[in-house]
ChimeraX commands (.cxc) that place a marker at each C-alpha (Angstrom):
marker #1 position 16.97,-34.08,13.33 radius 0.5
marker #1 position 18.42,-34.98,9.89 radius 0.5
marker #1 position 20.83,-32.86,9.11 radius 0.5
marker #1 position 19.89,-31.14,5.41 radius 0.5
marker #1 position 16.47,-30.18,7.11 radius 0.5
marker #1 position 15.43,-27.71,3.97 radius 0.5
marker #1 position 16.21,-23.82,5.44 radius 0.5
marker #1 position 12.09,-22.66,6.02 radius 0.5
marker #1 position 11.88,-19.53,3.34 radius 0.5
marker #1 position 8.42,-16.85,3.93 radius 0.5
marker #1 position 8.43,-16.31,-0.33 radius 0.5
marker #1 position 7.52,-19.72,-2.26 radius 0.5
marker #1 position 9.49,-18.13,-4.98 radius 0.5
marker #1 position 13.03,-18.97,-6.39 radius 0.5
marker #1 position 15.48,-17.33,-4.10 radius 0.5
marker #1 position 17.75,-14.92,-5.33 radius 0.5
marker #1 position 20.46,-12.46,-4.39 radius 0.5
marker #1 position 22.96,-12.19,-0.48 radius 0.5
marker #1 position 21.72,-9.55,1.62 radius 0.5
marker #1 position 23.52,-7.04,3.28 radius 0.5
marker #1 position 21.56,-4.37,5.30 radius 0.5
marker #1 position 24.05,-1.92,5.86 radius 0.5
marker #1 position 24.16,-0.15,9.24 radius 0.5
marker #1 position 26.88,1.96,8.96 radius 0.5
marker #1 position 26.41,5.85,8.17 radius 0.5
marker #1 position 29.95,6.16,6.57 radius 0.5
marker #1 position 30.75,3.76,4.39 radius 0.5
marker #1 position 28.33,2.96,1.22 radius 0.5
marker #1 position 30.20,-0.01,-0.54 radius 0.5
marker #1 position 30.80,1.18,-3.88 radius 0.5
marker #1 position 32.82,-1.90,-3.84 radius 0.5
marker #1 position 31.81,-5.48,-2.92 radius 0.5
marker #1 position 32.97,-6.56,0.75 radius 0.5
marker #1 position 33.21,-10.23,-0.29 radius 0.5
marker #1 position 35.38,-9.59,-3.50 radius 0.5
marker #1 position 36.38,-5.80,-3.75 radius 0.5
marker #1 position 34.85,-5.09,-7.63 radius 0.5
marker #1 position 32.89,-2.24,-7.83 radius 0.5
marker #1 position 29.63,-2.53,-7.79 radius 0.5
marker #1 position 27.04,-1.19,-9.04 radius 0.5
marker #1 position 23.20,0.55,-8.52 radius 0.5
marker #1 position 20.19,-1.93,-8.60 radius 0.5
marker #1 position 16.43,-0.58,-8.01 radius 0.5
marker #1 position 14.33,-2.98,-7.60 radius 0.5
marker #1 position 10.91,-3.76,-4.82 radius 0.5
marker #1 position 12.39,-4.40,-0.74 radius 0.5
marker #1 position 9.72,-6.68,0.24 radius 0.5
marker #1 position 9.31,-5.45,3.91 radius 0.5
marker #1 position 7.30,-6.51,7.25 radius 0.5
marker #1 position 7.18,-3.81,9.67 radius 0.5
marker #1 position 6.70,-5.28,13.71 radius 0.5
marker #1 position 3.67,-5.62,14.31 radius 0.5
marker #1 position 3.73,-7.67,11.13 radius 0.5
marker #1 position 2.34,-5.29,8.70 radius 0.5
marker #1 position 4.12,-6.23,5.27 radius 0.5
marker #1 position 5.54,-3.40,2.66 radius 0.5
marker #1 position 6.91,-3.38,-0.96 radius 0.5
marker #1 position 9.15,-0.54,-1.18 radius 0.5
marker #1 position 11.32,0.28,-4.24 radius 0.5
marker #1 position 14.63,1.16,-3.28 radius 0.5
marker #1 position 18.12,1.88,-5.29 radius 0.5
marker #1 position 20.41,-0.06,-3.88 radius 0.5
marker #1 position 24.05,-1.65,-4.54 radius 0.5
marker #1 position 25.06,-4.31,-5.91 radius 0.5
marker #1 position 27.38,-6.87,-6.99 radius 0.5
marker #1 position 26.43,-9.35,-9.23 radius 0.5
marker #1 position 30.37,-10.80,-9.50 radius 0.5
marker #1 position 28.70,-12.09,-5.74 radius 0.5
marker #1 position 24.95,-11.76,-6.89 radius 0.5
marker #1 position 24.83,-9.36,-3.07 radius 0.5
marker #1 position 22.59,-6.46,-2.77 radius 0.5
marker #1 position 23.13,-4.16,-0.11 radius 0.5
marker #1 position 20.59,-1.55,0.46 radius 0.5
marker #1 position 21.52,0.89,3.11 radius 0.5
marker #1 position 19.83,1.00,6.85 radius 0.5
marker #1 position 19.60,4.90,6.56 radius 0.5
marker #1 position 18.45,5.74,4.02 radius 0.5
marker #1 position 15.63,2.86,3.98 radius 0.5
marker #1 position 14.69,3.93,7.38 radius 0.5
marker #1 position 14.34,7.77,5.91 radius 0.5
marker #1 position 11.96,5.85,2.78 radius 0.5
marker #1 position 9.82,4.09,5.47 radius 0.5
marker #1 position 9.52,7.28,8.11 radius 0.5
marker #1 position 8.73,9.19,4.48 radius 0.5
marker #1 position 5.73,6.57,3.74 radius 0.5
marker #1 position 4.04,6.41,7.49 radius 0.5
marker #1 position 4.15,10.03,7.80 radius 0.5
marker #1 position 1.97,10.73,4.27 radius 0.5
marker #1 position -0.39,7.72,5.27 radius 0.5
marker #1 position -0.82,8.81,8.32 radius 0.5
marker #1 position 0.18,6.54,10.18 radius 0.5
marker #1 position 2.83,7.95,12.46 radius 0.5
marker #1 position 2.37,5.53,15.12 radius 0.5
marker #1 position 5.17,2.90,13.22 radius 0.5
marker #1 position 7.48,5.23,12.79 radius 0.5
marker #1 position 10.83,3.56,13.64 radius 0.5
marker #1 position 8.96,0.37,14.42 radius 0.5
marker #1 position 11.50,-2.68,13.71 radius 0.5
marker #1 position 11.39,-4.17,10.32 radius 0.5
marker #1 position 12.96,-7.33,8.70 radius 0.5
marker #1 position 13.76,-7.35,5.19 radius 0.5
marker #1 position 12.24,-10.89,3.90 radius 0.5
marker #1 position 13.23,-10.48,-0.22 radius 0.5
marker #1 position 12.31,-9.39,-3.18 radius 0.5
marker #1 position 8.68,-8.76,-4.95 radius 0.5
marker #1 position 8.82,-9.12,-8.63 radius 0.5
marker #1 position 8.71,-5.54,-11.26 radius 0.5
marker #1 position 5.37,-6.37,-12.21 radius 0.5
marker #1 position 3.68,-7.36,-9.06 radius 0.5
marker #1 position 4.98,-4.78,-7.23 radius 0.5
marker #1 position 3.00,-2.10,-10.17 radius 0.5
marker #1 position 0.11,-3.91,-9.45 radius 0.5
marker #1 position -0.66,-2.74,-6.47 radius 0.5
marker #1 position -3.62,-4.66,-5.52 radius 0.5
marker #1 position -4.18,-5.35,-1.85 radius 0.5
marker #1 position -3.39,-8.58,-0.91 radius 0.5
marker #1 position -6.29,-10.77,1.39 radius 0.5
marker #1 position -4.23,-13.19,2.64 radius 0.5
marker #1 position -0.47,-14.39,3.30 radius 0.5
marker #1 position -0.32,-16.88,1.45 radius 0.5
marker #1 position -1.33,-14.35,-1.82 radius 0.5
marker #1 position 2.31,-12.93,-0.54 radius 0.5
marker #1 position 3.62,-15.37,-0.01 radius 0.5
marker #1 position 2.56,-16.54,-3.93 radius 0.5
marker #1 position 5.09,-13.70,-5.12 radius 0.5
marker #1 position 7.63,-12.78,-2.96 radius 0.5
marker #1 position 11.30,-14.55,-3.36 radius 0.5
marker #1 position 13.64,-14.57,0.26 radius 0.5
marker #1 position 17.07,-14.18,-0.43 radius 0.5
marker #1 position 19.00,-16.96,-0.44 radius 0.5
marker #1 position 21.89,-15.51,2.55 radius 0.5
marker #1 position 21.83,-12.72,4.64 radius 0.5
marker #1 position 25.00,-11.19,5.46 radius 0.5
marker #1 position 26.90,-9.47,8.03 radius 0.5
marker #1 position 29.89,-7.50,7.56 radius 0.5
marker #1 position 32.12,-5.43,9.59 radius 0.5
marker #1 position 34.02,-1.92,8.78 radius 0.5
marker #1 position 37.67,-2.47,9.33 radius 0.5
marker #1 position 39.56,0.69,9.95 radius 0.5
marker #1 position 42.04,1.50,7.28 radius 0.5
marker #1 position 45.75,3.22,8.27 radius 0.5
marker #1 position 47.65,2.47,10.85 radius 0.5
marker #1 position 47.27,-0.19,13.24 radius 0.5
marker #1 position 49.27,-1.14,16.71 radius 0.5
marker #1 position 50.61,-3.56,16.54 radius 0.5
marker link #1:1,2 radius 0.2
marker link #1:2,3 radius 0.2
marker link #1:3,4 radius 0.2
marker link #1:4,5 radius 0.2
marker link #1:5,6 radius 0.2
marker link #1:6,7 radius 0.2
marker link #1:7,8 radius 0.2
marker link #1:8,9 radius 0.2
marker link #1:9,10 radius 0.2
marker link #1:10,11 radius 0.2
marker link #1:11,12 radius 0.2
marker link #1:12,13 radius 0.2
marker link #1:13,14 radius 0.2
marker link #1:14,15 radius 0.2
marker link #1:15,16 radius 0.2
marker link #1:16,17 radius 0.2
marker link #1:17,18 radius 0.2
marker link #1:18,19 radius 0.2
marker link #1:19,20 radius 0.2
marker link #1:20,21 radius 0.2
marker link #1:21,22 radius 0.2
marker link #1:22,23 radius 0.2
marker link #1:23,24 radius 0.2
marker link #1:24,25 radius 0.2
marker link #1:25,26 radius 0.2
marker link #1:26,27 radius 0.2
marker link #1:27,28 radius 0.2
marker link #1:28,29 radius 0.2
marker link #1:29,30 radius 0.2
marker link #1:30,31 radius 0.2
marker link #1:31,32 radius 0.2
marker link #1:32,33 radius 0.2
marker link #1:33,34 radius 0.2
marker link #1:34,35 radius 0.2
marker link #1:35,36 radius 0.2
marker link #1:36,37 radius 0.2
marker link #1:37,38 radius 0.2
marker link #1:38,39 radius 0.2
marker link #1:39,40 radius 0.2
marker link #1:40,41 radius 0.2
marker link #1:41,42 radius 0.2
marker link #1:42,43 radius 0.2
marker link #1:43,44 radius 0.2
marker link #1:44,45 radius 0.2
marker link #1:45,46 radius 0.2
marker link #1:46,47 radius 0.2
marker link #1:47,48 radius 0.2
marker link #1:48,49 radius 0.2
marker link #1:49,50 radius 0.2
marker link #1:50,51 radius 0.2
marker link #1:51,52 radius 0.2
marker link #1:52,53 radius 0.2
marker link #1:53,54 radius 0.2
marker link #1:54,55 radius 0.2
marker link #1:55,56 radius 0.2
marker link #1:56,57 radius 0.2
marker link #1:57,58 radius 0.2
marker link #1:58,59 radius 0.2
marker link #1:59,60 radius 0.2
marker link #1:60,61 radius 0.2
marker link #1:61,62 radius 0.2
marker link #1:62,63 radius 0.2
marker link #1:63,64 radius 0.2
marker link #1:64,65 radius 0.2
marker link #1:65,66 radius 0.2
marker link #1:66,67 radius 0.2
marker link #1:67,68 radius 0.2
marker link #1:68,69 radius 0.2
marker link #1:69,70 radius 0.2
marker link #1:70,71 radius 0.2
marker link #1:71,72 radius 0.2
marker link #1:72,73 radius 0.2
marker link #1:73,74 radius 0.2
marker link #1:74,75 radius 0.2
marker link #1:75,76 radius 0.2
marker link #1:76,77 radius 0.2
marker link #1:77,78 radius 0.2
marker link #1:78,79 radius 0.2
marker link #1:79,80 radius 0.2
marker link #1:80,81 radius 0.2
marker link #1:81,82 radius 0.2
marker link #1:82,83 radius 0.2
marker link #1:83,84 radius 0.2
marker link #1:84,85 radius 0.2
marker link #1:85,86 radius 0.2
marker link #1:86,87 radius 0.2
marker link #1:87,88 radius 0.2
marker link #1:88,89 radius 0.2
marker link #1:89,90 radius 0.2
marker link #1:90,91 radius 0.2
marker link #1:91,92 radius 0.2
marker link #1:92,93 radius 0.2
marker link #1:93,94 radius 0.2
marker link #1:94,95 radius 0.2
marker link #1:95,96 radius 0.2
marker link #1:96,97 radius 0.2
marker link #1:97,98 radius 0.2
marker link #1:98,99 radius 0.2
marker link #1:99,100 radius 0.2
marker link #1:100,101 radius 0.2
marker link #1:101,102 radius 0.2
marker link #1:102,103 radius 0.2
marker link #1:103,104 radius 0.2
marker link #1:104,105 radius 0.2
marker link #1:105,106 radius 0.2
marker link #1:106,107 radius 0.2
marker link #1:107,108 radius 0.2
marker link #1:108,109 radius 0.2
marker link #1:109,110 radius 0.2
marker link #1:110,111 radius 0.2
marker link #1:111,112 radius 0.2
marker link #1:112,113 radius 0.2
marker link #1:113,114 radius 0.2
marker link #1:114,115 radius 0.2
marker link #1:115,116 radius 0.2
marker link #1:116,117 radius 0.2
marker link #1:117,118 radius 0.2
marker link #1:118,119 radius 0.2
marker link #1:119,120 radius 0.2
marker link #1:120,121 radius 0.2
marker link #1:121,122 radius 0.2
marker link #1:122,123 radius 0.2
marker link #1:123,124 radius 0.2
marker link #1:124,125 radius 0.2
marker link #1:125,126 radius 0.2
marker link #1:126,127 radius 0.2
marker link #1:127,128 radius 0.2
marker link #1:128,129 radius 0.2
marker link #1:129,130 radius 0.2
marker link #1:130,131 radius 0.2
marker link #1:131,132 radius 0.2
marker link #1:132,133 radius 0.2
marker link #1:133,134 radius 0.2
marker link #1:134,135 radius 0.2
marker link #1:135,136 radius 0.2
marker link #1:136,137 radius 0.2
marker link #1:137,138 radius 0.2
marker link #1:138,139 radius 0.2
marker link #1:139,140 radius 0.2
marker link #1:140,141 radius 0.2
marker link #1:141,142 radius 0.2
marker link #1:142,143 radius 0.2
marker link #1:143,144 radius 0.2
marker link #1:144,145 radius 0.2
view
């Protein structure tokens, strides 16, 4: 196996952003966990696969650090949006299913909203994430040595 094997990606568009799905309900990352700069808000369509293989493009406001090109989505907010969407579309069996955030979609493609008939059509519009990161919260305050 070659050392520089190209990583398999879903989308055909160039990768964008590093990504962190924040599982912590008590941390909103108003400061970047990498560089400690203040984060901004950015609304963009996230491309998500909900188990079993249901593709969704969901327009979501996320935290964003321009210096690190880091996009942070809060898992609890995403869970609530997906639950509301599946409840409204009369698919209650989908509520609570596992999901995977693959990347982003260009706003123009998201606005079109036309049904996709083949997976290759999806792949043609998706920008995968450059990296998917994981951060652990460090408790603040006094710590025993």
